[in-house]
C-alpha positions in Angstrom: -54.2 23.6 -18.7 -51.3 22.1 -21.2 -48.8 24.5 -19.5 -49.6 23.5 -16.3 -48.8 19.7 -17.4 -46.0 20.4 -19.1 -44.1 22.5 -16.7 -43.6 19.9 -13.8 -42.6 17.3 -16.6 -40.0 19.9 -17.7 -39.0 20.1 -14.2 -38.6 16.3 -13.5 -36.7 15.9 -16.9 -34.3 18.7 -15.8 -33.6 17.0 -12.4 -33.2 13.8 -13.9 -30.7 15.0 -16.6 -28.9 16.7 -13.7 -28.8 13.5 -11.7 -27.8 11.4 -14.4 -24.7 14.0 -15.3 -23.5 14.4 -11.4 -23.5 10.2 -11.2 -21.5 9.9 -14.1 -19.2 13.0 -13.1 -19.0 12.5 -9.2 -19.7 8.9 -9.1 -17.8 7.5 -11.9 -15.0 10.1 -13.9 -14.2 11.8 -10.4 -13.0 8.4 -8.7 -11.5 7.1 -11.7 -9.6 10.3 -12.1 -8.2 10.5 -8.5 -7.5 6.5 -8.6 -5.2 7.1 -11.6 -3.3 10.4 -9.9 -2.8 8.7 -6.8 -1.6 5.5 -8.2 0.5 7.4 -10.6 2.1 10.0 -8.0 1.7 8.2 -4.5 1.5 4.5 -5.4 2.5 3.2 -2.0 0.1 5.5 0.4 -2.5 4.8 -2.3 -2.1 0.9 -1.6 -2.1 1.5 2.3 1.3 2.4 3.0 2.1 -1.5 3.4 5.7 -2.3 4.5 7.6 -5.4 3.3 10.2 -7.8 4.4 11.6 -10.7 2.2 8.9 -9.9 -0.2 6.1 -10.4 2.3 3.9 -7.7 4.1 4.3 -7.3 7.6 2.2 -4.5 8.1 1.5 -1.0 7.7 3.2 2.3 8.9 -0.4 3.7 9.2 -1.7 0.9 11.5 -0.4 -0.3 14.9 0.1 -4.1 15.7 1.0 -6.2 18.1 4.3 -7.9 18.8 3.9 -11.1 20.4 5.4 -14.8 20.7 3.4 -17.8 21.7 3.5 -18.9 25.2 5.2 -22.0 25.9 4.6 -24.2 29.1 6.7 -27.6 29.5 7.5 -27.3 25.7 4.1 -27.0 24.5 2.1 -24.2 23.3 -0.7 -22.7 25.4 -4.3 -22.7 24.4 -6.3 -20.2 25.5 -10.1 -20.4 26.1 -11.2 -20.8 22.6 -8.7 -23.5 21.9 -6.1 -21.2 19.9 -2.6 -20.7 20.9 -2.1 -18.1 23.4 0.5 -15.4 23.2 2.3 -12.7 25.2 4.2 -9.8 24.7 7.6 -10.4 22.8 10.1 -8.9 25.0 12.7 -8.7 22.5 10.4 -6.2 20.5 9.3 -2.8 21.2 5.7 -2.8 22.2 3.2 -0.7 20.9 0.6 1.6 23.2 -2.7 -0.2 24.3 -5.6 -0.7 22.1 -9.1 -1.1 22.5 -10.1 -1.4 18.8 -11.8 -5.0 18.4 -9.1 -7.6 19.6 -6.5 -5.0 19.1 -5.7 -2.6 16.2 -8.6 -3.7 14.1 -9.0 -1.2 11.3 -12.8 -2.6 11.3 -13.7 -1.8 14.7 -11.8 1.6 15.3 -12.7 2.9 18.5 -11.7 4.3 21.8 -12.9 3.1 25.1 -14.7 6.5 25.6 -14.5 5.9 29.4 -14.4 9.2 31.6 -11.4 9.7 33.8 -13.1 8.9 36.6 -14.7 5.4 35.6 -13.9 2.6 37.6 -13.1 0.5 34.6 -10.4 2.6 33.1 -8.7 3.6 36.6 -8.4 -0.3 37.1 -7.1 -1.1 33.4 -4.7 2.1 34.0 -3.4 0.4 36.9 -3.0 -2.7 35.3 -1.3 -1.6 32.5 1.1 0.2 34.8 1.7 -2.8 36.8 2.3 -4.8 33.6 4.6 -2.2 32.1 6.8 -1.7 35.3 7.5 -5.6 35.7 8.0 -6.0 31.8 10.3 -3.3 31.4 11.9 -3.4 34.6 11.2 0.0 35.9 9.1 1.9 39.0 5.7 2.1 38.4 5.5 5.7 38.5 8.1 6.2 35.6 5.8 4.3 33.3 5.3 6.6 30.2 1.4 7.6 29.7 1.1 6.2 26.5 1.7 2.9 27.9 -1.3 3.2 30.0 -4.0 4.8 27.5 -5.4 3.5 24.1 -5.2 6.2 21.2 -8.4 7.8 20.2 -8.7 5.3 16.9 -7.1 2.2 18.4 -4.8 2.1 15.4 -2.1 4.3 16.3 1.5 2.9 15.1 3.5 5.4 16.8 4.7 5.5 20.5 6.3 8.7 22.4 10.0 8.7 22.4 10.0 8.7 26.2 8.1 5.2 25.9 10.6 3.9 23.5 13.7 4.8 25.5 11.6 3.1 28.5 11.8 -0.4 26.7 15.2 0.1 25.4 17.2 -1.8 28.4 14.7 -5.0 28.3 15.0 -5.1 24.4 19.0 -5.0 24.5 19.1 -7.3 27.2 16.9 -9.9 25.3 19.0 -9.5 22.2 22.4 -9.3 23.8 22.9 -5.8 22.2 24.6 -2.6 23.8 22.1 -0.4 25.2 23.8 2.6 23.5 23.1 0.6 20.1 19.8 0.5 20.8 19.3 4.1 21.8 20.8 5.4 18.7 18.2 3.3 16.6 15.4 4.9 18.7 17.2 8.6 18.0 17.6 7.5 14.5 13.8 6.5 14.2 12.4 9.4 16.0 10.3 11.5 13.7 10.1 15.1 14.5 7.3 17.5 14.5 5.5 17.9 11.3 6.8 21.5 9.9 8.8 21.8 13.3 5.8 22.8 15.3 2.6 20.4 14.5 2.0 17.4 16.7 4.9 15.8 19.1 7.9 13.6 18.2 6.9 10.0 17.7 8.1 6.7 16.9 7.0 4.2 14.4 7.0 0.6 16.3 6.6 -1.4 13.2 9.9 0.4 11.4 11.7 0.3 14.8 11.4 -3.2 14.9 12.2 -4.0 11.8 15.4 -2.0 11.8 16.1 -3.6 15.4 15.9 -7.1 13.3 18.5 -5.7 10.8 20.9 -4.7 13.7 20.5 -7.9 15.4 21.4 -9.5 12.0 
């Protein structure tokens, strides 16, 4: 009778000791060790791959963002339905691909639309984006790059294709009074090649390109 009582207690005690040990090892020691290693060896990456300009954070090279300007009407800022200053895409900057993560590029609401290719809502949105991009960049609608029409799966993609970047060169150069060849060279310089030469596709980080554009423009 004594053995039957003691055996379960010993099992519970062993389980409790394992629970405490694994909590300390995996819940404390391992995270602290990984934090120490990442901060000492990959400090910028561990802190979010933040990008600074003039000592201020302007974004991250891992998360896309909008490049907009206030809408001014008769010398006054236009307000949206919530009473906040309305904004529009800034033609002097390269634009990111669309995002449906929250209000756009929200890391707390990362998502895709999850709409199928025959969904009427998605089709209408693609056509709206096509018409806007064609008018904004001054090109025929059939020449609009695919990533100007479709949001990424995460809604946070900081990159666009070289095709979409080149589509915007004429507009950006005209707005800034630069030669198109200068802006084309900048796009080529900031085009990242395939990883290891065969993984993924060539891509352009929009924030890094726009910051380089500002430096080129003085």
